[in-house]
C-alpha positions as CSV (number, residue, x, y, z in Angstrom):
1,X,-1.6,7.9,6.0
2,X,1.0,7.6,3.1
3,X,4.1,8.4,2.2
4,X,5.1,11.2,0.4
5,X,5.4,9.1,-3.0
6,X,1.8,7.2,-2.5
7,X,2.9,4.2,-0.8
8,X,0.3,2.9,2.1
9,X,3.0,1.7,5.0
10,X,1.0,-0.7,6.5
11,X,0.7,-2.3,3.0
12,X,3.8,-4.9,3.2
13,X,3.1,-7.0,-0.6
14,X,2.5,-2.9,-2.2
15,X,6.4,-2.0,-0.6
16,X,7.7,-5.8,-2.0
17,X,6.5,-4.7,-5.2
18,X,8.3,-1.2,-5.7
19,X,11.4,-3.0,-4.7
20,X,11.1,-5.5,-7.1
21,X,9.9,-2.8,-9.9
22,X,12.7,-0.9,-8.4
23,X,15.4,-4.0,-9.1
24,X,14.4,-5.1,-12.1
25,X,14.8,-1.6,-13.7
26,X,17.6,-1.2,-12.1
27,X,18.9,-4.2,-13.8
28,X,17.8,-3.7,-17.1
29,X,19.1,0.2,-17.2
30,X,22.4,-0.9,-15.6
31,X,22.9,-3.4,-18.2
32,X,21.1,-1.7,-21.2
33,X,24.0,1.2,-20.5
34,X,27.1,-1.2,-20.4
35,X,25.5,-2.9,-24.0
36,X,25.0,0.5,-25.0
37,X,28.3,1.6,-23.9
38,X,30.6,-1.4,-25.1
39,X,28.5,-0.8,-28.3
40,X,29.5,2.6,-29.0
41,X,33.3,1.7,-28.4
42,X,33.6,3.5,-25.0
43,X,36.4,2.7,-22.6
44,X,35.6,0.4,-20.3
45,X,36.1,2.6,-17.7
46,X,33.1,4.5,-18.5
47,X,31.0,2.1,-17.4
48,X,31.6,3.4,-13.6
49,X,30.7,6.5,-14.0
50,X,27.6,6.3,-15.8
51,X,26.2,3.2,-13.4
52,X,26.7,6.1,-10.8
53,X,24.5,8.1,-13.1
54,X,22.1,5.6,-13.6
55,X,21.8,5.0,-9.5
56,X,21.4,8.9,-8.4
57,X,18.8,9.0,-11.8
58,X,16.8,6.1,-11.1
59,X,17.5,4.1,-7.9
60,X,17.6,6.7,-4.9
61,X,14.5,8.2,-6.2
62,X,11.9,5.3,-6.1
63,X,12.8,4.1,-3.0
64,X,12.9,7.1,-1.2
65,X,8.8,6.1,0.0
66,X,9.8,2.9,0.3
67,X,12.3,4.4,2.8
68,X,10.2,6.8,4.3
69,X,7.3,3.9,4.7
70,X,9.7,1.2,6.2
71,X,10.7,4.6,8.7
72,X,6.9,4.4,9.8
73,X,6.3,1.5,10.5
74,X,9.6,1.3,12.4
75,X,8.1,4.8,14.7
76,X,4.6,3.0,15.0
77,X,6.2,0.3,16.1
78,X,8.5,1.4,19.2
79,X,5.2,3.7,19.8
80,X,3.6,0.8,20.7
81,X,6.1,-0.4,22.4
82,X,6.3,2.9,24.2
83,X,2.8,3.0,24.9
84,X,2.1,-0.8,26.5
85,X,5.6,-0.1,28.5
86,X,4.1,2.4,29.9
87,X,0.3,0.9,30.5
88,X,-1.5,3.1,28.3
């Protein structure tokens, strides 16, 4: 069983790698975007919309499989709890 992004929900090491990779890419993108805008002489207020665009274009899509895998883990754990409680 895997999520739409191809991550096995029971493989917590893969989830951790995905989160760390996303964090590293986000940090590099945020710093790079800030440096590029500063180097171009753009006004400081343009950094915030640029960061929002980086978040929407990079972080949300990369974290979607992690959220789906986490949801599957919760659903599986809850189903096991209900089965144990009902005595199945």
